[in-house]
N, C-alpha and C positions, 0 to 999 in steps of 0.2 A: 513568376517562375524563376528559379535560380539558374545560373549558367550551367551548373552540373546537370540539373534535370533536363534543360533544353538540349544539352549535348547527348544525353542518354536517349531522349525522345527522337532526336535526329538520327542517331545510330539505329534505333529500332525501325524507324520508317525506311531507312536505307536497306536494312535486312529484309523487311517484308517486300519492298519493291524488287529486291534481287531474287526473291523466291517466285514472284509473280511474273516478272519480265523475262521469260525464257522462250519467247516465241522465235520463229525462224526469221522474222523481219526486224531489221534495225532501222530506226528513224533518226536522221540527223536533225536535232532540234535547232530552231532559229528564233532569235528574239523578235518581238513585235514592237513597232511596225517593221523592224528588221532592216537588213542591208538592202542595197539596191541590186539591179539586174546584173551588173558585172560580177559582183561577189557571188550571187546565186549561180551564175554560169560555172564558176569554179566548183561550187558545191555539187552541181549536177554532173560536171565532168568527173569528180571524185566518185560519185555514186555510179556513174556509167562504168568506170574502170572496175569498181568493186563487183558490179553485176556481171561484167565479162569474166570475172574470176569465180563466179558462182555464189557470191554473197548477195542477199536481197537487202541492199541498202537503199533507202528512200530519203528524200529531203522534205522536211516540213515546209510547205509553201504558204507563206503569209499572204494576206490579201494584196499586198503591194505588188506581187508578181502575177496576179490573176490575169491582167491584160496580156502579159507575155505568154502565158500558157495557152491563151486563146489563139495567139498568132503562131506559136511554136508547139503544136500539139504532141509531137514526139517526146517532149519533155514530161508528159503526164506519167509515163511509165517509170519515171525517176522521182515522182512527187507524191506527197501525202497532203491533203488539204488540212487547214488549220485544226479543224475538229475531228480529223480522221486518225489520230494517234490512238491505237488500241491499248488497253491496260497491260496486255502481255507483250507488247512490242518492246524490244530492247531500245535504249536511247543513248545517243552520243551527241556531243557538241562539236562544232567545227574546230579544226586546229587553230592555233593562235595566228598562223599566217594565212588562214582561210584556204589552204590547199592550193596556193598560187605559184609555187616555185617551179619554173620551167626546168625540166631535166631532173628534178628531184621528186616532186609530187606527181608529175606526169611527163611522159615522153612526147616527142614530136609525133610519133606514130599513134599513140593513144589519143592525142589531141585531134589529129586528122580524122581518126575513126569516129570520134564523138561528133565532130562537126558534120561529117558526111551522113551519119546515121540519125542525128537528132536535130540538125538545123537546116541543112541545105535544101531539103525537099519541102520545107514548111511553106505555107501560104505567104508568109511575110517575105521570105527571100526569093521565092520562085518568081515573084512579079517584079523584082528589082531590076532596073535597067542598068546595063554596063555603060559607064560614061565613055566619051570619046577619048582617044589616046592623048589629046592635048589638055584634058581636064585633070586638075589636082584637087582632091578633097582634103580639107583641113578640118580636123575635129578639135575644138577648143573647149576644155572643161573649165568652167568658172564656178558659179553657184556657191555652195558653202565652203569650197576650197579657198575662196577669197573674201566672202562676206562674213564668215564666222571666225573670230580671232583665233580660237584654239585650233581650228582646222587650217587656217592660213599659216600659223606657225609651223605646221607639219608639211603642207603641200604646196604653198604658193611659190612661184618663181617668175622670172621675167619672161613672159610669153613672147613679147616682141623681139627680144634678143635671140631667143630660141628659134623663132620662125625665120629670122634673117639668115641663119645658118641652114635650117632645114629646107627652105625654099631653094636655096642655091644648090643643095645636094640633089634635089629633084630636077632642077633646070639643067644641071650638068649632064643628065641622061636624055634630055630631049626638050624641045620648046614647050612652053606653057601658054596655052591660049585662054584658059578659063580657070579661075580658082573658086571653088565652091566651099564656102565656110559653113560648117554645121556646128552649132554651139547651143548651150543652154542659156547663153546671154548674147544673142546676135547684136543687140544694140551696142554693148560694150565693144564688141569686135569691130563694128562699123566705125565707131568713134576713135578707137585706139589703133586700129590696124589698117584702115582703108588706104591711106596714102602709101604706106609701105607695100601693100599687096598690089596696088594698081601700078606701081613702078615695075612690076614683074609681068603682069598679065593684063590684057586689054579688057577682059571681062571678069568682074568679081561679084559674086552674089552671096547673100547671107540668108541662111535658113536655120531654123532650130525650133524645137518644141512644137512643130506642127503636130507631132506626137513623138514620144521617145522611140516607139517602135519603128516609125518611118525614118527617123534619124539614124537608127541603127542599120536599117536596110541600106541606107545611102552609103554609110562608111564601110559596111561589109561588102558592098559591091564595087569598091574603088580598086582600080589597078595602080593608081598613084595616090598614096595616102600619107598625110602627116598627122600624127597623133600627139597627144599630151599625156601627162602622168595619171591616167584614169583607167580603171578596169574596163570602162565602156570603150575607150580607144583601143586597149589591148585586144579585146574580143572582136572589135571591128577588124583589127589587123590580122588576128588568127584566121578569121573567116575569109577575109579577102585572100590571104595566102593559100588557104585550102582551095578556093575557087579558081584562083589565077596564080599558078606557081611562079610566074615571072613578075608578079606584082612588086612594085617598089614601095616599101613601107619604111617610113622614117619615124623614130621615136626617141624621146630623151632618155638618157641613162638614169636620170633622177626620178625617184618616185616619192619618197617621204623622208623627213629628217629623223623619223623614229626607227629607221633601219640602218645597219652599218654602212657608212659612207653615203647614205641616202640612195643607194643603188637599187634600181628596179630588178627584182629577181624574177619578174614575170616575162621578161623580154625573150622573144624568139631569137636565137643566135643568127638566123638568116637575115634579120632586119638590119637596116642602116641606122646605127645608133649614134646620136650626137652625144659625145662623151663629156664635153665641157662647154661652158659659156665664157666669153671674155671676162666677165665679172664674177664668174662662179655661179653656183646654184642657190645663192642667197635670196633673202626676201626682196621682192621688187620694191621700188620707191612707192611710198604712200600706203603700204600694207603693214599691218601689225600694230 
């Protein structure tokens, strides 16, 4: 087939699709296996905002988020199963920034309404225990951010240097009795961070991947939380802020080297943001 014929055929298919897809429902398509839970929450937030405005926007939920929908059932009204897209449904793709810009893609009020309406009454979060005032939850994202070179080039930074500042920010507001580390790589955290953290708290424990859902419940129930540059951390922070207005949330201003100045546009302005590290937000030793 010549390029010209392929172009004409593609244009014809688009025209036919435009004539068919005139239903009242719009589905945000997602790739398979698709993004992870944190990105999906931004999609669901966007759909929630649109539905509040009277538009029936749903998110195509790939199998990767099926366990989350079981634990957070109020998200079902914002979702369409993988095989549930109808021929007459209108279709859109997520924005290039995945609808993540705080204050632009969503307001603090819209975010709070979404969390209260769609997350807080869920079986997952309703059973989460509030930690004692002396407990600090630290969420460390490792995984492909550090093990896959192309992602490390974008997202990796010196976690130990960041935690040295973040922990002191938290300790300045009150004593720390226990540090609870939640990570997708608890072994690395124990090996790389234990001496540093035990200089601050008498008790340090490491948990992670007991299940991603339980990990999220833990960070979303924190009143003192240190996160890293992950949407999982951001959503834990958003949810903790909605549950506990006086919660102290510390996050790095760095998100990725693919955005201007690396700055995280997802951050809640009410959070305590670590703006800079002594050596900058460059690649940590041994990575890359």
